[in-house]
C-alpha positions in Angstrom: 0.0 0.0 0.0 1.3 3.4 -0.9 0.9 6.4 1.4 1.2 9.0 -1.4 -2.0 7.8 -3.1 -4.9 10.1 -2.2 -8.5 9.0 -1.3 -10.0 12.2 -2.7 -9.1 13.7 -6.1 -9.9 17.3 -6.9 -9.8 17.7 -10.7 -9.0 21.1 -12.2 -8.9 22.5 -15.7 -5.5 22.8 -17.3 -6.5 26.0 -19.1 -7.6 28.2 -16.2 -7.1 26.0 -13.1 -10.9 26.1 -12.4 -12.5 23.3 -10.4 -14.0 20.6 -12.6 -15.2 18.0 -10.1 -14.3 15.9 -7.0 -13.9 12.2 -7.3 -12.7 9.4 -5.0 -10.0 6.9 -5.8 -12.8 4.3 -6.1 -14.5 6.4 -8.8 -11.4 6.7 -11.0 -10.1 3.2 -10.7 -11.4 -0.3 -11.3 -14.7 -0.7 -13.2 -15.2 3.0 -13.4 -11.8 3.9 -14.8 -12.6 3.7 -18.5 -15.8 5.7 -18.2 -13.9 8.3 -16.1 -11.1 8.5 -18.8 -13.6 8.9 -21.6 -15.3 11.8 -19.8 -12.2 13.7 -18.8 -9.6 15.5 -21.0 -6.1 14.1 -20.7 -4.6 17.6 -20.3 -7.0 18.2 -17.3 -6.0 14.8 -15.8 -2.3 15.5 -16.1 -2.7 19.0 -14.7 -4.7 17.7 -11.8 -2.4 14.8 -11.0 0.7 17.0 -11.3 -0.6 19.8 -9.0 -2.4 17.9 -6.2 -0.4 17.5 -3.0 0.4 13.8 -2.2 -0.4 12.1 1.0 1.8 12.3 4.0 4.7 9.9 4.1 4.3 8.4 7.6 3.5 5.0 9.1 0.0 3.6 8.8 -1.1 6.3 6.2 -2.8 4.2 3.6 -5.7 5.2 1.3 -9.0 3.8 2.6 -9.8 2.5 -0.9 -6.6 0.3 -0.9 -7.6 -1.2 2.5 -10.8 -2.7 1.0 -11.3 -5.3 -1.7 -14.6 -5.3 -3.6 -15.4 -8.5 -5.4 -17.4 -8.7 -8.6 -20.5 -9.6 -6.6 -20.0 -6.3 -4.7 -19.0 -7.9 -1.4 -16.2 -6.1 0.3 -13.4 -7.4 2.5 -11.6 -4.9 4.7 -8.0 -5.0 6.0 -8.1 -1.9 8.3 
């Protein structure tokens, strides 16, 4: 698990840095990743990912999303 991965993602426009939307790591990965990529400009993604502050590098600082496993039948297993 990586402490620099955020749970919350604030997406901003590359042209004027205006706020586009907020998403969680669960929204932009897994089954929803392709839909998210199709609905978001690559320049906005790169700008947002490049300007957001990462998580704090410290012990036990893991994204909540990576502490849970969701099976295809939507059952979740938690390792927290």
